[in-house]
C-alpha positions as CSV (number, residue, x, y, z in Angstrom):
1,M,9.8,7.9,14.9
2,F,12.9,5.9,15.6
3,D,14.8,3.7,13.2
4,L,16.2,0.5,14.6
5,D,18.6,0.2,11.7
6,D,20.1,3.6,12.5
7,Q,20.3,2.7,16.2
8,L,22.1,-0.6,15.5
9,N,24.5,1.1,13.1
10,T,25.2,3.8,15.7
11,Q,25.9,1.2,18.4
12,S,28.4,-0.6,16.2
13,S,30.3,2.7,15.6
14,S,29.9,4.2,19.0
15,Q,33.1,2.7,20.5
16,P,35.4,5.4,21.7
17,Q,37.8,6.6,18.9
18,D,41.0,5.6,20.7
19,D,39.7,2.2,21.6
20,Q,38.4,1.8,18.1
21,N,41.7,2.6,16.5
22,N,43.6,0.3,18.9
23,T,41.4,-2.7,18.4
24,T,40.1,-2.4,14.8
25,Q,43.0,-4.4,13.3
26,A,43.1,-6.9,16.1
27,T,39.3,-7.3,15.7
28,N,39.7,-7.9,12.0
29,D,42.4,-10.5,12.8
30,V,40.8,-12.2,15.7
31,G,37.1,-12.3,15.2
32,S,34.8,-11.0,12.6
33,A,32.0,-12.5,10.6
34,N,34.6,-14.1,8.4
35,T,36.4,-16.1,11.1
36,G,35.5,-19.0,13.3
37,L,35.1,-17.0,16.5
38,N,31.5,-16.6,17.2
39,F,30.0,-15.9,20.6
40,I,26.5,-16.5,19.3
41,D,26.3,-20.2,19.7
42,A,23.8,-20.4,22.5
43,A,20.9,-19.8,20.1
44,D,18.0,-20.1,22.6
45,F,19.6,-17.7,25.1
46,F,20.3,-15.1,22.5
47,R,16.9,-15.4,20.9
48,Q,15.3,-14.7,24.3
49,F,17.7,-11.8,24.8
50,E,16.8,-10.4,21.4
51,D,13.1,-10.9,22.1
52,R,13.4,-8.9,25.3
53,I,15.0,-6.1,23.4
54,F,12.1,-6.1,20.9
55,E,9.6,-6.1,23.7
56,E,11.3,-3.3,25.6
57,I,11.4,-1.0,22.5
58,G,7.9,-1.9,21.4
59,L,8.8,-3.9,18.3
60,A,7.6,-7.3,19.5
61,S,4.9,-7.3,16.8
62,L,7.3,-7.0,13.9
63,N,7.0,-9.6,11.2
64,D,9.5,-12.5,11.3
65,E,11.4,-11.2,8.3
66,M,12.1,-7.8,10.0
67,K,12.9,-9.5,13.3
68,N,15.4,-11.8,11.6
69,S,17.0,-8.9,9.9
70,Y,17.4,-7.1,13.2
71,R,18.5,-10.3,15.0
72,T,21.4,-10.6,12.6
73,K,22.5,-7.0,13.3
74,I,22.1,-7.5,17.1
75,E,24.1,-10.7,16.9
76,K,26.9,-8.9,15.1
77,L,26.9,-6.1,17.7
78,I,27.1,-8.7,20.5
79,N,29.9,-10.5,18.8
80,D,31.8,-7.3,18.1
81,R,31.5,-6.0,21.6
82,L,32.6,-9.3,23.1
83,I,35.6,-9.5,20.8
84,N,36.6,-6.0,21.8
85,V,36.3,-6.9,25.4
86,V,38.5,-10.0,24.9
87,L,41.1,-7.9,23.0
88,A,41.2,-5.3,25.7
89,L,41.7,-7.8,28.5
90,I,43.9,-10.6,27.2
91,P,47.7,-10.1,27.2
92,E,49.0,-8.8,23.9
93,D,51.2,-11.8,23.4
94,K,48.1,-14.1,23.6
95,V,46.3,-12.3,20.7
96,S,48.3,-14.2,18.0
97,E,47.8,-17.5,19.9
98,L,44.0,-16.8,19.9
99,N,44.1,-16.0,16.3
100,Q,45.9,-19.2,15.5
101,K,43.2,-21.2,17.4
102,I,40.5,-19.4,15.4
103,E,42.2,-19.9,12.0
104,S,42.8,-23.6,12.7
105,G,39.1,-24.0,12.8
106,Q,38.8,-25.0,16.5
107,P,35.1,-25.1,17.6
108,S,33.8,-21.9,19.3
109,P,33.4,-23.8,22.7
110,E,37.1,-24.7,22.8
111,I,38.0,-21.1,21.9
112,L,35.7,-19.8,24.6
113,D,37.4,-22.2,27.1
114,Y,40.7,-20.7,26.1
115,I,39.4,-17.2,26.5
116,K,38.1,-18.1,30.0
117,S,41.5,-19.4,30.9
118,L,42.9,-16.0,30.1
119,I,40.0,-14.0,31.6
120,P,38.7,-16.0,34.5
121,N,35.6,-13.8,35.1
122,F,34.7,-13.6,31.4
123,D,31.2,-14.9,32.0
124,D,30.5,-12.0,34.3
125,I,32.1,-9.5,31.9
126,A,30.1,-10.9,28.9
127,A,26.9,-10.8,30.9
128,Q,27.5,-7.2,31.8
129,E,28.2,-6.4,28.2
130,L,24.9,-7.9,27.1
131,V,23.1,-5.9,29.8
132,D,24.9,-2.7,28.7
133,L,24.1,-3.3,25.0
134,K,20.4,-3.9,25.8
135,D,20.2,-0.8,28.0
136,D,22.0,1.3,25.3
137,L,19.7,0.1,22.6
138,V,16.5,0.6,24.7
139,K,17.6,4.0,25.8
140,K,18.4,5.2,22.3
141,M,15.2,3.8,20.9
142,K,13.1,5.7,23.5
143,E,14.9,9.0,22.9
């Protein structure tokens, strides 16, 4: 029997060690659950994405309380992965500027527009990250 909690925790810590060391502080500075940067603003889209994950791993019949618990974890994974992508792709001198925008309380859509100005193909990259995350979770759950 697999444990979704274990798989979600494994996913959040499965980033390569070198990358993890290089981006941990920047991630803490730029976007965590405690800051204003949140890629999970498109609620309907992400709810459907999460529902697909539940269906593919055979957990669609979970009660709402359990699903909501897992949704929170999946949303954190998505946010963390996208933040790591942003940090890996934007110029180092732009990290502090991004952090200032976040700390000033700018709305997520404005911050996302700024990120897209720095990473023109961010939508494609983000979409691929979502697909990769879903595939990783489904694969691990079926092992």
